[in-house]
PDB file of N, CA, C, O and CB in Angstrom:
ATOM      1  N   MET A   1       0.947  -1.083   0.088  1.00  0.00           N
ATOM      2  CA  MET A   1      -0.038   0.000   0.113  1.00  0.00           C
ATOM      3  C   MET A   1       0.962   1.289  -0.057  1.00  0.00           C
ATOM      4  O   MET A   1       2.091   1.236   0.429  1.00  0.00           O
ATOM      5  CB  MET A   1      -1.011   0.002   1.589  1.00  0.00           C
ATOM      6  N   PHE A   2       0.532   2.381  -0.725  1.00  0.00           N
ATOM      7  CA  PHE A   2       1.130   3.432  -0.824  1.00  0.00           C
ATOM      8  C   PHE A   2       0.870   4.272   0.588  1.00  0.00           C
ATOM      9  O   PHE A   2      -0.210   4.229   1.177  1.00  0.00           O
ATOM     10  CB  PHE A   2       0.696   4.050  -2.096  1.00  0.00           C
ATOM     11  N   PRO A   3       1.931   4.988   1.013  1.00  0.00           N
ATOM     12  CA  PRO A   3       1.608   6.113   2.243  1.00  0.00           C
ATOM     13  C   PRO A   3       0.504   7.041   1.816  1.00  0.00           C
ATOM     14  O   PRO A   3       0.287   7.290   0.630  1.00  0.00           O
ATOM     15  CB  PRO A   3       2.967   7.123   2.624  1.00  0.00           C
ATOM     16  N   ALA A   4      -0.203   7.555   2.835  1.00  0.00           N
ATOM     17  CA  ALA A   4      -1.232   8.487   2.495  1.00  0.00           C
ATOM     18  C   ALA A   4      -0.503   9.725   1.830  1.00  0.00           C
ATOM     19  O   ALA A   4      -1.045  10.249   0.857  1.00  0.00           O
ATOM     20  CB  ALA A   4      -2.094   8.891   3.800  1.00  0.00           C
ATOM     21  N   GLY A   5       0.662  10.203   2.292  1.00  0.00           N
ATOM     22  CA  GLY A   5       1.155  11.425   1.683  1.00  0.00           C
ATOM     23  C   GLY A   5       1.498  11.088   0.313  1.00  0.00           C
ATOM     24  O   GLY A   5       1.465  12.057  -0.445  1.00  0.00           O
ATOM     25  N   VAL A   6       1.779  10.113  -0.144  1.00  0.00           N
ATOM     26  CA  VAL A   6       1.995   9.965  -1.550  1.00  0.00           C
ATOM     27  C   VAL A   6       0.755   9.965  -2.574  1.00  0.00           C
ATOM     28  O   VAL A   6       0.713  10.415  -3.718  1.00  0.00           O
ATOM     29  CB  VAL A   6       2.700   8.737  -1.687  1.00  0.00           C
ATOM     30  N   ILE A   7      -0.182   9.361  -1.862  1.00  0.00           N
ATOM     31  CA  ILE A   7      -1.584   9.412  -2.602  1.00  0.00           C
ATOM     32  C   ILE A   7      -1.985  10.875  -2.519  1.00  0.00           C
ATOM     33  O   ILE A   7      -2.539  11.227  -3.561  1.00  0.00           O
ATOM     34  CB  ILE A   7      -2.797   8.410  -1.883  1.00  0.00           C
ATOM     35  N   ALA A   8      -1.897  11.708  -1.736  1.00  0.00           N
ATOM     36  CA  ALA A   8      -2.416  13.003  -1.546  1.00  0.00           C
ATOM     37  C   ALA A   8      -1.716  13.771  -2.701  1.00  0.00           C
ATOM     38  O   ALA A   8      -2.273  14.402  -3.600  1.00  0.00           O
ATOM     39  CB  ALA A   8      -2.133  13.595  -0.052  1.00  0.00           C
ATOM     40  N   VAL A   9      -0.180  13.566  -2.470  1.00  0.00           N
ATOM     41  CA  VAL A   9       0.408  14.314  -3.599  1.00  0.00           C
ATOM     42  C   VAL A   9       0.014  14.022  -5.196  1.00  0.00           C
ATOM     43  O   VAL A   9      -0.108  14.814  -6.130  1.00  0.00           O
ATOM     44  CB  VAL A   9       1.844  14.090  -3.449  1.00  0.00           C
ATOM     45  N   LEU A  10      -0.115  12.788  -5.147  1.00  0.00           N
ATOM     46  CA  LEU A  10      -0.537  12.331  -6.654  1.00  0.00           C
ATOM     47  C   LEU A  10      -2.025  12.813  -7.115  1.00  0.00           C
ATOM     48  O   LEU A  10      -2.269  13.082  -8.292  1.00  0.00           O
ATOM     49  CB  LEU A  10      -0.519  10.619  -6.745  1.00  0.00           C
ATOM     50  N   VAL A  11      -2.982  12.896  -6.091  1.00  0.00           N
ATOM     51  CA  VAL A  11      -4.271  13.553  -6.273  1.00  0.00           C
ATOM     52  C   VAL A  11      -4.091  14.919  -6.569  1.00  0.00           C
ATOM     53  O   VAL A  11      -4.691  15.429  -7.515  1.00  0.00           O
ATOM     54  CB  VAL A  11      -5.133  13.429  -5.121  1.00  0.00           C
ATOM     55  N   ILE A  12      -3.233  15.636  -5.768  1.00  0.00           N
ATOM     56  CA  ILE A  12      -2.987  17.216  -6.038  1.00  0.00           C
ATOM     57  C   ILE A  12      -2.374  17.484  -7.368  1.00  0.00           C
ATOM     58  O   ILE A  12      -2.739  18.454  -8.033  1.00  0.00           O
ATOM     59  CB  ILE A  12      -1.995  17.873  -4.947  1.00  0.00           C
ATOM     60  N   VAL A  13      -1.457  16.660  -7.779  1.00  0.00           N
ATOM     61  CA  VAL A  13      -0.789  16.812  -9.112  1.00  0.00           C
ATOM     62  C   VAL A  13      -1.758  16.627 -10.376  1.00  0.00           C
ATOM     63  O   VAL A  13      -1.848  17.343 -11.373  1.00  0.00           O
ATOM     64  CB  VAL A  13       0.370  15.755  -9.201  1.00  0.00           C
ATOM     65  N   GLY A  14      -2.473  15.427 -10.038  1.00  0.00           N
ATOM     66  CA  GLY A  14      -3.589  15.181 -11.012  1.00  0.00           C
ATOM     67  C   GLY A  14      -4.652  16.098 -11.139  1.00  0.00           C
ATOM     68  O   GLY A  14      -5.082  16.131 -12.292  1.00  0.00           O
ATOM     69  N   VAL A  15      -5.168  16.781 -10.429  1.00  0.00           N
ATOM     70  CA  VAL A  15      -6.128  17.890 -10.244  1.00  0.00           C
ATOM     71  C   VAL A  15      -5.468  19.193 -10.949  1.00  0.00           C
ATOM     72  O   VAL A  15      -6.087  19.848 -11.787  1.00  0.00           O
ATOM     73  CB  VAL A  15      -6.436  18.138  -8.603  1.00  0.00           C
ATOM     74  N   ILE A  16      -4.200  19.493 -10.543  1.00  0.00           N
ATOM     75  CA  ILE A  16      -3.612  20.441 -11.330  1.00  0.00           C
ATOM     76  C   ILE A  16      -3.451  20.154 -12.781  1.00  0.00           C
ATOM     77  O   ILE A  16      -3.596  21.076 -13.584  1.00  0.00           O
ATOM     78  CB  ILE A  16      -2.433  20.710 -10.804  1.00  0.00           C
ATOM     79  N   ALA A  17      -3.179  19.022 -13.159  1.00  0.00           N
ATOM     80  CA  ALA A  17      -2.979  18.750 -14.579  1.00  0.00           C
ATOM     81  C   ALA A  17      -4.198  18.660 -15.350  1.00  0.00           C
ATOM     82  O   ALA A  17      -4.345  18.925 -16.544  1.00  0.00           O
ATOM     83  CB  ALA A  17      -2.254  17.545 -14.764  1.00  0.00           C
ATOM     84  N   ILE A  18      -4.985  18.285 -14.582  1.00  0.00           N
ATOM     85  CA  ILE A  18      -6.719  18.378 -15.263  1.00  0.00           C
ATOM     86  C   ILE A  18      -7.056  20.021 -15.377  1.00  0.00           C
ATOM     87  O   ILE A  18      -7.456  20.527 -16.426  1.00  0.00           O
ATOM     88  CB  ILE A  18      -8.167  17.525 -13.947  1.00  0.00           C
ATOM     89  N   SER A  19      -6.900  20.545 -14.516  1.00  0.00           N
ATOM     90  CA  SER A  19      -7.231  22.191 -14.640  1.00  0.00           C
ATOM     91  C   SER A  19      -6.543  22.807 -15.898  1.00  0.00           C
ATOM     92  O   SER A  19      -7.036  23.312 -16.906  1.00  0.00           O
ATOM     93  CB  SER A  19      -6.629  23.086 -13.253  1.00  0.00           C
ATOM     94  N   MET A  20      -5.264  22.608 -15.525  1.00  0.00           N
ATOM     95  CA  MET A  20      -4.317  23.396 -16.700  1.00  0.00           C
ATOM     96  C   MET A  20      -4.718  22.887 -18.033  1.00  0.00           C
ATOM     97  O   MET A  20      -4.690  23.685 -18.970  1.00  0.00           O
ATOM     98  CB  MET A  20      -2.603  23.108 -16.551  1.00  0.00           C
ATOM     99  N   PHE A  21      -5.144  21.474 -18.272  1.00  0.00           N
ATOM    100  CA  PHE A  21      -5.406  20.911 -19.469  1.00  0.00           C
ATOM    101  C   PHE A  21      -6.694  21.631 -20.145  1.00  0.00           C
ATOM    102  O   PHE A  21      -6.686  22.093 -21.286  1.00  0.00           O
ATOM    103  CB  PHE A  21      -5.584  19.407 -19.250  1.00  0.00           C
ATOM    104  N   SER A  22      -7.856  21.654 -19.216  1.00  0.00           N
ATOM    105  CA  SER A  22      -9.048  22.294 -19.441  1.00  0.00           C
ATOM    106  C   SER A  22      -9.082  23.983 -19.661  1.00  0.00           C
ATOM    107  O   SER A  22      -9.917  24.701 -20.211  1.00  0.00           O
ATOM    108  CB  SER A  22      -9.846  21.892 -18.290  1.00  0.00           C
ATOM    109  N   TYR A  23      -7.890  24.265 -19.029  1.00  0.00           N
ATOM    110  CA  TYR A  23      -7.820  25.753 -19.128  1.00  0.00           C
ATOM    111  C   TYR A  23      -7.205  25.880 -20.711  1.00  0.00           C
ATOM    112  O   TYR A  23      -7.736  26.550 -21.597  1.00  0.00           O
ATOM    113  CB  TYR A  23      -6.748  26.501 -17.801  1.00  0.00           C
ATOM    114  N   PHE A  24      -6.107  25.174 -20.838  1.00  0.00           N
ATOM    115  CA  PHE A  24      -5.465  25.232 -22.468  1.00  0.00           C
ATOM    116  C   PHE A  24      -6.518  24.940 -23.640  1.00  0.00           C
ATOM    117  O   PHE A  24      -6.473  25.490 -24.741  1.00  0.00           O
ATOM    118  CB  PHE A  24      -4.214  23.986 -22.686  1.00  0.00           C
ATOM    119  N   THR A  25      -7.469  23.999 -23.246  1.00  0.00           N
ATOM    120  CA  THR A  25      -8.342  23.514 -24.491  1.00  0.00           C
ATOM    121  C   THR A  25      -9.190  24.749 -24.519  1.00  0.00           C
ATOM    122  O   THR A  25      -9.329  25.263 -25.629  1.00  0.00           O
ATOM    123  CB  THR A  25      -9.282  21.970 -24.316  1.00  0.00           C
ATOM    124  N   ASN A  26      -9.787  25.321 -23.492  1.00  0.00           N
ATOM    125  CA  ASN A  26     -10.629  26.342 -23.591  1.00  0.00           C
ATOM    126  C   ASN A  26      -9.954  27.744 -24.209  1.00  0.00           C
ATOM    127  O   ASN A  26     -10.604  28.582 -24.834  1.00  0.00           O
ATOM    128  CB  ASN A  26     -11.184  26.505 -22.224  1.00  0.00           C
ATOM    129  N   LYS A  27      -8.745  27.819 -23.959  1.00  0.00           N
ATOM    130  CA  LYS A  27      -7.944  28.989 -24.749  1.00  0.00           C
ATOM    131  C   LYS A  27      -7.811  28.745 -26.158  1.00  0.00           C
ATOM    132  O   LYS A  27      -7.949  29.670 -26.959  1.00  0.00           O
ATOM    133  CB  LYS A  27      -6.487  29.189 -24.233  1.00  0.00           C
ATOM    134  N   LYS A  28      -7.521  27.421 -26.567  1.00  0.00           N
ATOM    135  CA  LYS A  28      -7.502  27.055 -27.857  1.00  0.00           C
ATOM    136  C   LYS A  28      -8.876  27.204 -28.637  1.00  0.00           C
ATOM    137  O   LYS A  28      -8.820  27.620 -29.794  1.00  0.00           O
ATOM    138  CB  LYS A  28      -7.028  25.726 -27.876  1.00  0.00           C
ATOM    139  N   LEU A  29     -10.201  26.867 -28.033  1.00  0.00           N
ATOM    140  CA  LEU A  29     -11.385  26.871 -28.443  1.00  0.00           C
ATOM    141  C   LEU A  29     -11.753  28.280 -28.709  1.00  0.00           C
ATOM    142  O   LEU A  29     -12.310  28.591 -29.762  1.00  0.00           O
ATOM    143  CB  LEU A  29     -12.196  26.208 -27.560  1.00  0.00           C
ATOM    144  N   LYS A  30     -11.399  29.317 -27.604  1.00  0.00           N
ATOM    145  CA  LYS A  30     -11.586  30.778 -27.900  1.00  0.00           C
ATOM    146  C   LYS A  30     -10.903  31.278 -29.060  1.00  0.00           C
ATOM    147  O   LYS A  30     -11.468  31.980 -29.899  1.00  0.00           O
ATOM    148  CB  LYS A  30     -11.159  31.581 -26.805  1.00  0.00           C
ATOM    149  N   ALA A  31      -9.560  30.892 -29.133  1.00  0.00           N
ATOM    150  CA  ALA A  31      -8.813  31.323 -30.283  1.00  0.00           C
ATOM    151  C   ALA A  31      -9.448  30.701 -31.575  1.00  0.00           C
ATOM    152  O   ALA A  31      -9.624  31.446 -32.539  1.00  0.00           O
ATOM    153  CB  ALA A  31      -7.304  30.917 -30.126  1.00  0.00           C
ATOM    154  N   ARG A  32      -9.699  29.759 -31.628  1.00  0.00           N
ATOM    155  CA  ARG A  32     -10.302  29.252 -32.848  1.00  0.00           C
ATOM    156  C   ARG A  32     -11.528  29.880 -33.170  1.00  0.00           C
ATOM    157  O   ARG A  32     -11.768  30.130 -34.351  1.00  0.00           O
ATOM    158  CB  ARG A  32     -10.523  27.866 -32.785  1.00  0.00           C
ATOM    159  N   LYS A  33     -12.374  30.183 -32.236  1.00  0.00           N
ATOM    160  CA  LYS A  33     -13.680  30.852 -32.469  1.00  0.00           C
ATOM    161  C   LYS A  33     -13.476  32.519 -32.985  1.00  0.00           C
ATOM    162  O   LYS A  33     -14.245  33.108 -33.745  1.00  0.00           O
ATOM    163  CB  LYS A  33     -14.557  30.752 -30.972  1.00  0.00           C
ATOM    164  N   SER A  34     -12.402  33.013 -32.443  1.00  0.00           N
ATOM    165  CA  SER A  34     -12.177  34.343 -32.662  1.00  0.00           C
ATOM    166  C   SER A  34     -11.601  34.329 -34.139  1.00  0.00           C
ATOM    167  O   SER A  34     -11.914  35.177 -34.975  1.00  0.00           O
ATOM    168  CB  SER A  34     -11.214  34.986 -31.538  1.00  0.00           C
ATOM    169  N   LYS A  35     -10.795  33.360 -34.358  1.00  0.00           N
ATOM    170  CA  LYS A  35     -10.291  33.284 -35.994  1.00  0.00           C
ATOM    171  C   LYS A  35     -11.314  33.293 -36.721  1.00  0.00           C
ATOM    172  O   LYS A  35     -11.345  34.152 -37.602  1.00  0.00           O
ATOM    173  CB  LYS A  35      -9.492  32.045 -36.487  1.00  0.00           C
ATOM    174  N   HIS A  36     -12.462  32.357 -36.591  1.00  0.00           N
ATOM    175  CA  HIS A  36     -13.636  32.162 -37.408  1.00  0.00           C
ATOM    176  C   HIS A  36     -14.320  33.662 -37.611  1.00  0.00           C
ATOM    177  O   HIS A  36     -14.625  34.155 -38.697  1.00  0.00           O
ATOM    178  CB  HIS A  36     -14.672  31.053 -36.656  1.00  0.00           C
ATOM    179  N   ALA A  37     -14.465  34.195 -36.463  1.00  0.00           N
ATOM    180  CA  ALA A  37     -15.238  35.444 -36.493  1.00  0.00           C
ATOM    181  C   ALA A  37     -14.388  36.707 -37.295  1.00  0.00           C
ATOM    182  O   ALA A  37     -14.982  37.673 -37.774  1.00  0.00           O
ATOM    183  CB  ALA A  37     -15.575  35.846 -34.889  1.00  0.00           C
ATOM    184  N   ARG A  38     -13.211  36.571 -37.346  1.00  0.00           N
ATOM    185  CA  ARG A  38     -12.340  37.478 -38.054  1.00  0.00           C
ATOM    186  C   ARG A  38     -11.509  36.783 -39.142  1.00  0.00           C
ATOM    187  O   ARG A  38     -10.310  36.567 -38.963  1.00  0.00           O
ATOM    188  CB  ARG A  38     -11.432  38.161 -37.076  1.00  0.00           C
ATOM    189  N   PRO A  39     -12.183  36.412 -40.333  1.00  0.00           N
ATOM    190  CA  PRO A  39     -11.078  35.818 -41.296  1.00  0.00           C
ATOM    191  C   PRO A  39     -10.152  36.504 -42.098  1.00  0.00           C
ATOM    192  O   PRO A  39      -9.355  35.876 -42.795  1.00  0.00           O
ATOM    193  CB  PRO A  39     -11.615  35.112 -42.171  1.00  0.00           C
TER     194      PRO A  39
END
C-alpha cells in the first residue's frame, strides 16, 4: 500500500494537470472562435 502522503500528492498533481489541460483547451477553443469571427 502507498503511504497517505504519496496518494495526496498524486491527487493534487492530477487535479492541477486536469485544470491546466482544461484551461489550455478552452484557450484554444476561444482562439479558434475568434479566428472564425475574423477571417
